[in-house]
Residue, then its C-alpha position, 0 to 999 in steps of 0.5 A: x134115473x129110472x122113474x120106478x126106482x125106490x128113490x124116485x118113488x119116495x121123493x116128495x117135493x115138499x120135503x126138499x122145499x122145507x129142507x132148503x127153506x130151513x137152511x139145510x143142505x140138499x143131497x145130490x139125489x134130492x136135487x136130481x130127483x127135483x130137477x128130473x120130476x120138474x123136467x118130466x112135468x111130475x112136479x108143478x110150477x108152484x112147488x118149484x117156484x117155492x124151492x127157487x125162492x128158498x134158494x134165493x133166500x138161503x143160498x147153496x153150498x158149492x156141492x149143491x151148486x155142482x149137483x144142480x148143474x150136473x142134474x140140469x146138464x144130464x136132463x138132455x143130450x150131452x154131446x160127445x165130440x171125442x171123435x174130433x181131434x184136438x181140445x174143445x174150448x168155448x168162451x162165455x160172456x155174462x153180457x154187455x153192450x157192444x160185446x161182439x168178442x165171440x164172433x172174433x174168438x171162435x174163428x181165431x181160436x179155430x185157426x190156431x187148431x182149437x175146436x170151438x163148439x159155441x152154443x150162444x144166446x139172444x139179446x134180452x134187456x139192454x145187452x146184445x146177443x151173439x145169435x142176433x149179431x150172426x143173423x144180421x149176416x144174410x142167410x146165416x143159420x143158427x138153428x142147425x141140428x146136432x148132426x150139422x153142428x158136428x159136420x161144420x165143426x169137423x170141417x172148419x173147427x168152429x160152429x156157432x148155434x143156438x140152444x137145441x131142444x135136446x140140450x139142457x131142457x131143464x134149464x129152459x123150463x127153470x129159466x122161464x120160471x125164474x124169469x116170472x118169479x123174481x128168482x133170476x139174480x141168484x148167483x147159484x142159479x145163474x151158475x147152474x144155468x150157464x154151466x149146464x148149457x156150456x158143459x153139455x157142448x162136450x168141451x174140455x175147457x171154458x174161458x169165462x168173461x164176467x162183466x162188471x160195471x154200469x152196463x153189466x148185470x153184475x154191476x158190483x165187482x165183488x158180486x162179479x168175482x163171487x159168480x166167477x169163482x162159483x163157475x170156475x169151481x163148479x166146472x173144475x168139480x166136473x173135470x173141466x179146465x175153467x178160467x174167468x176174467x173179470x172185465x170192464x163194462x162201464x162203457x160199451x166195448x168197441x165203438x159200434x152197437x147194433x147187430x150189423x154194425x157189430x159184424x162190421x167191427x168184427x171184420x175190422x178186428x179180424x183184419x187187424x184194425x178196429x178199436x183198441x179196447x175190443x182188439x186187446x180184450x179179444x187177444x187176451x181171451x184168445x190167449x187163454x183159449x189157445x193156452x187151455x186148448x193146448x196149442x200154446x204153452x203160455x197165455x202170452x204165447x197164445x196172444x202172440x199166435x193170435x196176432x199172427x193169425x190175424x195178420x196173416x188173414x187166417x182168422x178172417x178166412x176161418x170166419x168166412x168159411x164158417x159163415x158159408x158153411x152155416x148158410x150165410x153170404x160170404x160176400x158180406x165179409x169182404x164187402x160189409x156194404x152188403x150187410x143190412x143198413x139203416x135208411x136214416x142217420x143223425x149225429x149227436x154233437x157235443x154241447x160243450x168243450x171238455x173231456x168225456x168222464x162218464x158214459x152210462x153204458x146201460x142207457x146206451x144199450x137201452x137206446x139201441x133196443x129202443x131203435x129196434x136193435x134188441x128185444x124188450x120182450x122175448x117175442x119181439x123181432x129185431x131190426x139188424x140194421x139199426x144201431x149207434x156208432x160212438x165217436x167219443x168215449x171215456x177219456x177223450x177230449x171234445x170241442x163244442x160241436x164235435x160229433x159224439x155219436x151217430x144214430x142209425x135208424x129206420x123209425x123217426x119216433x124211435x130215433x128221438x127217444x134213443x137220442x134223448x137217452x144217448x144225450x143223457x148218457x154222456x157226461x162232459x167235464x172241464x177236466x179228465x177223470x182222474x183214473x181210467x178203469x182197466x179193461x181187465x180187472x183180474x183173472x180167477x183161476x182155481x178157486x181162491x187163486x187170483x192171478 
């Protein structure tokens, strides 16, 4: 928007704050003016904080949410990847413990002919971050400039980087403010934050993995479904194909938690091995990516294609190629012993016989953070070598003395704290739980359509 235009000259933040405070619906121009003024530094933090709180308390309409997403999206560079042949499809997860699916899906979908421009985030709180996992691979560079991002995409069909300074700068400013003003949890603001970054990648379609359960940010499935529907509708309003899967995060995904350990498990899956829950979720998400990417007529066919690409080694070859193009040591893919590894380990044994009925997922994620595998503050450094390997999960039978988990650590005091949390996370009962929660709860396509 031209800063001297009449609409900008007449814009007053106080009017927008009052209107939202009183439950009014803001116009696209009002939202755009507020976002642009804040991004330029013309509107102070305290006024935007008041507006954010009004949004938390009053909510937003679907049109307002789409307008906010669009204004944040256009606050910076929107990549044009039309020169690259094929559909561009990304996948986004709302975060969980042991969720390393992005590292499997980017090369897997690229091996099928889908272009995957993936801009990811770091771990914060109890959840792991894709960038931290990638950086456990020695030399891997997640901070590529846009020109190199394009080059890697053109060469191998997938590239995984962090948010650049040019992409959605309004989101960076607004998120930092939300983080310190108690306004993170609004589904409307979460939607605009996620979708503005993803749509700035120049994608045609997006597959969303919205987690629910004890290890998710959205612990209540109703809240997870509301956010999923909001993101799907917002993406479709902006001309993109979007589908959301509501998936389970009541226990960690896979068996390994911790950055280098999770890379090992990614390679296992790309070799056709690895834990069943991680394999199945990766295949389901890949099926959707291939279907929306136009290389399979159905999701089921996309899953079958994905299985073949794993069996043939093509997906693993693509991962190795991406690692090498982004400066990483490709030898680590063939020999995971070259990844960082912790100096010490300790085993947590079962105190009694029975069945694992509950795993407190968030506590397990927190235990990994305590070991040094995540951040308690944004400025904290991460130890890529530490983590936890689960030997028993919900539904498994155990005998007294059986190993439940192994803790890999570099600091004794941290390990003792993590062990206590891990012990508290396991609940073992005489009888198995009556029912096991499904891995995929439901799929949300167009608003209101539940498949």
